[in-house]
N, C-alpha and C positions, 0 to 999 in steps of 0.2 A: 848683659851681653849686645844689645844692642839698645840704640834711642832710636827715633825717629825726631829731627827739627826744624825748623824752617827762619831760614835769613830773609828779609822780605816776602817778595810772591815763592822764591824757592825751597827745595825741602831736599832736605840728606836725613843722612842714612847715619848714624854710624854705626862700627865695631867693635867689640873690644877683642883685637888678638889676643893677649896676650901678652907679656914680660915679650917674649920673642918677638914680637912686631911693635917697636916702639916708633916715638912718631919722626919723622924726616919731613925733608922739605922735597922732599918726591912727591909728595902730598903738602898742596895750597891751598888758599884760600883765595881768592882774586875779589877782588872793591874796587868798582871806578868810582870815581868823583869828581865832582864837574868844577868845584873850585878848593883854594885851600886851603878856606875856614871848614870845611868839610871835610878835609886831607885831615888836618890837624888834629879838629875832635876825633875822628873814628883812631888814627894812630893814636892816642893820647888814651882811646880806651883801653882798646885793645893791649897795652902794654900795662896797665892797672893791674896793683898789685899784684907784678913781680916779671911780667914780661919782659925781652928782650931784643933790640932792636941790632938788624942784622946788614942787611945792605945793598944798597939801590933799593928804597922801595919796602924792600922783607924783613918779616919782625915775626918770631915769637909770641905764642899771646901766655901769659901764669901756668897753660895745661901742655906747651907744649907745641902747639899746631902752629906752623907754620901761612902766614899770611900777610899777603899782595894788596899793598895802598895804595892804587895806578890814577894822576891825575889822567882825564879821558882825552887831555892837551895835547898828553905823552904820543899818544897811538898816532895822533894829526901828524906832530913834526916829524916820526921816525918814519912815517908815507909820503914826504916831500921824495920829490924824483930827483933832486941834486942832493948828486953821493956830501958834496962838502957839507950844506948845511946839518946832512943827519947823524955823519962822522962828531959834528961840533959837539952836536944835542948829547952821542953817546959818551964821550968824553965829559960829558960835566955829568949825564948821572953814574957815570962807575964815581964821581969821587961824595954823590951820597948815600947818606941814611935812610932819613926820611925825606923821601922830593919834595922838590920846591919848584913849585911853576913861574917862576918869574925870574929864576937864574936858569930854567930850561932854554925859554922862547928870550934870553939874552946872547943864549951859545947862537939859538935857533937862527935871526937877525944878526949876529956876528961882532 
């Protein structure tokens, strides 16, 4: 009914609530990465064995658990006080499935 596990230094507890409580995007795990190489590696690993890409950096792994794989740079870009820059980044983000840092940077820079 319960499993304890760690991802890095973070401890998690997962409960089996039965079939009346299916997985949904209301619960997701966020993974922050520094580089595109790390993002690509983690994204590919989470999709292995039957995962499914969704949108804007989200995916479901083969067990149906939702993940967000997010470059730390995205937070920096979205924190800019210039609403035009932020708007360009958001519009670019909305076109993506797996996030790609280079186009986000390009949108930010206009």
